[in-house]
CHARMM-style PDB file with segment names, atoms N, HN, CA, C and O in Angstrom:
ATOM      1  N   PHE     1      30.362  89.088  57.162  1.00  0.00      PROA
ATOM      2  CA  PHE     1      31.132  88.640  57.968  1.00  0.00      PROA
ATOM      3  C   PHE     1      31.806  87.842  56.592  1.00  0.00      PROA
ATOM      4  O   PHE     1      32.982  87.647  56.900  1.00  0.00      PROA
ATOM      5  N   ARG     2      31.553  87.275  55.146  1.00  0.00      PROA
ATOM      6  HN  ARG     2      30.598  87.433  54.895  1.00  0.00      PROA
ATOM      7  CA  ARG     2      32.045  86.787  54.571  1.00  0.00      PROA
ATOM      8  C   ARG     2      32.753  87.298  54.528  1.00  0.00      PROA
ATOM      9  O   ARG     2      33.739  86.562  54.569  1.00  0.00      PROA
ATOM     10  N   LEU     3      33.057  88.401  54.448  1.00  0.00      PROA
ATOM     11  HN  LEU     3      32.256  88.999  54.414  1.00  0.00      PROA
ATOM     12  CA  LEU     3      33.990  89.426  52.959  1.00  0.00      PROA
ATOM     13  C   LEU     3      35.517  89.362  54.311  1.00  0.00      PROA
ATOM     14  O   LEU     3      36.716  89.414  54.036  1.00  0.00      PROA
ATOM     15  N   LEU     4      34.840  89.231  55.808  1.00  0.00      PROA
ATOM     16  HN  LEU     4      33.866  89.189  56.032  1.00  0.00      PROA
ATOM     17  CA  LEU     4      36.237  89.493  56.713  1.00  0.00      PROA
ATOM     18  C   LEU     4      36.689  87.722  56.284  1.00  0.00      PROA
ATOM     19  O   LEU     4      37.827  87.436  55.915  1.00  0.00      PROA
ATOM     20  N   GLY     5      35.895  86.985  56.382  1.00  0.00      PROA
ATOM     21  HN  GLY     5      34.969  87.218  56.682  1.00  0.00      PROA
ATOM     22  CA  GLY     5      36.764  85.771  56.560  1.00  0.00      PROA
ATOM     23  C   GLY     5      37.429  85.444  55.157  1.00  0.00      PROA
ATOM     24  O   GLY     5      38.314  84.589  55.189  1.00  0.00      PROA
ATOM     25  N   ASP     6      37.200  85.866  54.244  1.00  0.00      PROA
ATOM     26  HN  ASP     6      36.481  86.561  54.218  1.00  0.00      PROA
ATOM     27  CA  ASP     6      37.834  86.248  52.941  1.00  0.00      PROA
ATOM     28  C   ASP     6      39.412  86.934  52.796  1.00  0.00      PROA
ATOM     29  O   ASP     6      40.448  86.648  52.196  1.00  0.00      PROA
ATOM     30  N   ASN     7      38.872  88.157  53.846  1.00  0.00      PROA
ATOM     31  HN  ASN     7      38.030  88.389  54.333  1.00  0.00      PROA
ATOM     32  CA  ASN     7      40.252  88.800  54.430  1.00  0.00      PROA
ATOM     33  C   ASN     7      41.631  88.063  55.144  1.00  0.00      PROA
ATOM     34  O   ASN     7      42.862  88.080  55.118  1.00  0.00      PROA
ATOM     35  N   LEU     8      40.711  87.546  55.657  1.00  0.00      PROA
ATOM     36  HN  LEU     8      39.711  87.532  55.678  1.00  0.00      PROA
ATOM     37  CA  LEU     8      41.738  86.491  56.715  1.00  0.00      PROA
ATOM     38  C   LEU     8      42.314  85.458  56.149  1.00  0.00      PROA
ATOM     39  O   LEU     8      43.435  85.055  56.458  1.00  0.00      PROA
ATOM     40  N   ILE     9      41.394  84.829  55.054  1.00  0.00      PROA
ATOM     41  HN  ILE     9      40.483  85.156  54.803  1.00  0.00      PROA
ATOM     42  CA  ILE     9      42.074  83.581  54.509  1.00  0.00      PROA
ATOM     43  C   ILE     9      43.150  84.450  53.317  1.00  0.00      PROA
ATOM     44  O   ILE     9      44.169  83.940  52.851  1.00  0.00      PROA
ATOM     45  N   ILE    10      42.677  85.759  52.999  1.00  0.00      PROA
ATOM     46  HN  ILE    10      41.849  86.173  53.378  1.00  0.00      PROA
ATOM     47  CA  ILE    10      44.091  85.995  52.074  1.00  0.00      PROA
ATOM     48  C   ILE    10      45.112  86.654  53.180  1.00  0.00      PROA
ATOM     49  O   ILE    10      46.275  86.658  52.777  1.00  0.00      PROA
ATOM     50  N   ALA    11      44.935  87.176  54.404  1.00  0.00      PROA
ATOM     51  HN  ALA    11      43.990  87.173  54.731  1.00  0.00      PROA
ATOM     52  CA  ALA    11      46.376  87.495  55.236  1.00  0.00      PROA
ATOM     53  C   ALA    11      46.605  86.346  55.758  1.00  0.00      PROA
ATOM     54  O   ALA    11      47.431  86.400  56.668  1.00  0.00      PROA
ATOM     55  N   LEU    12      46.020  84.892  55.441  1.00  0.00      PROA
ATOM     56  HN  LEU    12      45.349  84.848  54.701  1.00  0.00      PROA
ATOM     57  CA  LEU    12      46.771  83.701  55.961  1.00  0.00      PROA
ATOM     58  C   LEU    12      47.613  83.217  54.988  1.00  0.00      PROA
ATOM     59  O   LEU    12      48.748  82.996  55.407  1.00  0.00      PROA
ATOM     60  N   ALA    13      47.467  83.032  54.078  1.00  0.00      PROA
ATOM     61  HN  ALA    13      46.544  83.211  53.737  1.00  0.00      PROA
ATOM     62  CA  ALA    13      48.081  82.765  52.378  1.00  0.00      PROA
ATOM     63  C   ALA    13      49.396  83.652  52.979  1.00  0.00      PROA
ATOM     64  O   ALA    13      50.303  83.170  53.657  1.00  0.00      PROA
ATOM     65  N   ALA    14      49.240  85.475  52.440  1.00  0.00      PROA
ATOM     66  HN  ALA    14      48.504  85.867  51.889  1.00  0.00      PROA
ATOM     67  CA  ALA    14      50.144  85.863  52.506  1.00  0.00      PROA
ATOM     68  C   ALA    14      51.215  85.511  53.882  1.00  0.00      PROA
ATOM     69  O   ALA    14      52.444  85.569  53.838  1.00  0.00      PROA
ATOM     70  N   ALA    15      50.387  85.144  55.070  1.00  0.00      PROA
ATOM     71  HN  ALA    15      49.389  85.097  55.106  1.00  0.00      PROA
ATOM     72  CA  ALA    15      51.556  84.452  55.767  1.00  0.00      PROA
ATOM     73  C   ALA    15      52.217  83.374  55.684  1.00  0.00      PROA
ATOM     74  O   ALA    15      53.446  83.307  55.694  1.00  0.00      PROA
ATOM     75  N   LEU    16      51.660  82.706  55.621  1.00  0.00      PROA
ATOM     76  HN  LEU    16      50.662  82.761  55.613  1.00  0.00      PROA
ATOM     77  CA  LEU    16      52.009  81.219  55.575  1.00  0.00      PROA
ATOM     78  C   LEU    16      52.519  80.722  54.331  1.00  0.00      PROA
ATOM     79  O   LEU    16      52.693  79.524  54.110  1.00  0.00      PROA
ATOM     80  N   GLY    17      52.776  81.710  53.464  1.00  0.00      PROA
ATOM     81  HN  GLY    17      52.635  82.684  53.644  1.00  0.00      PROA
ATOM     82  CA  GLY    17      52.905  81.515  51.624  1.00  0.00      PROA
ATOM     83  C   GLY    17      52.566  79.943  51.217  1.00  0.00      PROA
ATOM     84  O   GLY    17      51.407  79.530  51.192  1.00  0.00      PROA
ATOM     85  N   LYS    18      53.997  78.912  50.826  1.00  0.00      PROA
ATOM     86  HN  LYS    18      54.939  79.248  50.847  1.00  0.00      PROA
ATOM     87  CA  LYS    18      53.736  77.736  50.231  1.00  0.00      PROA
ATOM     88  C   LYS    18      53.051  76.677  51.156  1.00  0.00      PROA
ATOM     89  O   LYS    18      52.669  75.543  50.865  1.00  0.00      PROA
ATOM     90  N   ASP    19      52.978  77.556  52.727  1.00  0.00      PROA
ATOM     91  HN  ASP    19      53.289  78.477  52.963  1.00  0.00      PROA
ATOM     92  CA  ASP    19      52.437  76.137  53.547  1.00  0.00      PROA
ATOM     93  C   ASP    19      50.849  76.232  53.575  1.00  0.00      PROA
ATOM     94  O   ASP    19      50.068  75.431  54.090  1.00  0.00      PROA
ATOM     95  N   PHE    20      50.613  77.214  53.006  1.00  0.00      PROA
ATOM     96  HN  PHE    20      51.247  77.864  52.587  1.00  0.00      PROA
ATOM     97  CA  PHE    20      48.923  77.063  52.983  1.00  0.00      PROA
ATOM     98  C   PHE    20      48.203  76.971  51.772  1.00  0.00      PROA
ATOM     99  O   PHE    20      48.072  77.930  51.011  1.00  0.00      PROA
ATOM    100  N   THR    21      47.717  75.809  51.562  1.00  0.00      PROA
ATOM    101  HN  THR    21      47.823  75.030  52.180  1.00  0.00      PROA
ATOM    102  CA  THR    21      47.195  74.547  50.702  1.00  0.00      PROA
ATOM    103  C   THR    21      46.117  74.908  50.580  1.00  0.00      PROA
ATOM    104  O   THR    21      45.462  75.669  51.293  1.00  0.00      PROA
ATOM    105  N   ILE    22      45.744  74.160  49.271  1.00  0.00      PROA
ATOM    106  HN  ILE    22      46.276  73.543  48.691  1.00  0.00      PROA
ATOM    107  CA  ILE    22      44.263  74.371  48.615  1.00  0.00      PROA
ATOM    108  C   ILE    22      43.212  74.028  49.738  1.00  0.00      PROA
ATOM    109  O   ILE    22      42.199  74.684  49.977  1.00  0.00      PROA
ATOM    110  N   GLU    23      43.703  72.682  50.501  1.00  0.00      PROA
ATOM    111  HN  GLU    23      44.527  72.149  50.307  1.00  0.00      PROA
ATOM    112  CA  GLU    23      43.212  71.946  51.494  1.00  0.00      PROA
ATOM    113  C   GLU    23      42.302  72.636  52.713  1.00  0.00      PROA
ATOM    114  O   GLU    23      41.127  72.546  53.067  1.00  0.00      PROA
ATOM    115  N   ALA    24      43.967  73.678  53.353  1.00  0.00      PROA
ATOM    116  HN  ALA    24      44.922  73.750  53.065  1.00  0.00      PROA
ATOM    117  CA  ALA    24      43.793  74.709  54.351  1.00  0.00      PROA
ATOM    118  C   ALA    24      42.517  75.914  53.782  1.00  0.00      PROA
ATOM    119  O   ALA    24      41.726  76.612  54.416  1.00  0.00      PROA
ATOM    120  N   GLN    25      42.833  75.712  51.988  1.00  0.00      PROA
ATOM    121  HN  GLN    25      43.476  75.145  51.473  1.00  0.00      PROA
ATOM    122  CA  GLN    25      41.606  77.199  52.607  1.00  0.00      PROA
ATOM    123  C   GLN    25      40.173  76.658  52.216  1.00  0.00      PROA
ATOM    124  O   GLN    25      39.203  77.410  52.118  1.00  0.00      PROA
ATOM    125  N   ALA    26      40.111  75.183  51.983  1.00  0.00      PROA
ATOM    126  HN  ALA    26      40.899  74.573  52.063  1.00  0.00      PROA
ATOM    127  CA  ALA    26      38.905  74.822  51.983  1.00  0.00      PROA
ATOM    128  C   ALA    26      38.243  74.836  53.050  1.00  0.00      PROA
ATOM    129  O   ALA    26      37.113  75.324  53.086  1.00  0.00      PROA
ATOM    130  N   ALA    27      38.809  74.325  54.059  1.00  0.00      PROA
ATOM    131  HN  ALA    27      39.727  73.929  54.029  1.00  0.00      PROA
ATOM    132  CA  ALA    27      38.539  73.880  55.607  1.00  0.00      PROA
ATOM    133  C   ALA    27      38.292  75.394  56.174  1.00  0.00      PROA
ATOM    134  O   ALA    27      37.407  75.490  57.024  1.00  0.00      PROA
ATOM    135  N   TRP    28      38.960  76.544  55.805  1.00  0.00      PROA
ATOM    136  HN  TRP    28      39.679  76.465  55.115  1.00  0.00      PROA
ATOM    137  CA  TRP    28      38.416  78.076  56.477  1.00  0.00      PROA
ATOM    138  C   TRP    28      37.591  78.302  55.492  1.00  0.00      PROA
ATOM    139  O   TRP    28      37.119  79.417  55.715  1.00  0.00      PROA
ATOM    140  N   GLN    29      36.997  77.736  54.203  1.00  0.00      PROA
ATOM    141  HN  GLN    29      37.379  76.830  54.022  1.00  0.00      PROA
ATOM    142  CA  GLN    29      35.663  78.281  53.691  1.00  0.00      PROA
ATOM    143  C   GLN    29      34.868  78.001  53.961  1.00  0.00      PROA
ATOM    144  O   GLN    29      33.813  78.519  53.595  1.00  0.00      PROA
ATOM    145  N   LYS    30      35.011  76.527  55.156  1.00  0.00      PROA
ATOM    146  HN  LYS    30      35.868  76.106  55.453  1.00  0.00      PROA
ATOM    147  CA  LYS    30      33.722  75.866  55.606  1.00  0.00      PROA
ATOM    148  C   LYS    30      33.319  76.523  57.075  1.00  0.00      PROA
ATOM    149  O   LYS    30      32.423  76.074  57.789  1.00  0.00      PROA
ATOM    150  N   LEU    31      33.947  77.396  57.316  1.00  0.00      PROA
ATOM    151  HN  LEU    31      34.675  77.761  56.736  1.00  0.00      PROA
ATOM    152  CA  LEU    31      34.056  78.170  58.595  1.00  0.00      PROA
ATOM    153  C   LEU    31      32.479  78.892  58.855  1.00  0.00      PROA
ATOM    154  OT1 LEU    31      32.278  79.593  59.847  1.00  0.00      PROA
TER     155      LEU     31
END
């Protein structure tokens, strides 16, 4: 599930681009 979560983060980063901040990534990592 961890790997799936990381892939989701990558997909979000690709979709949001510059709107995807370090803070947003950190928040996702905590889920």
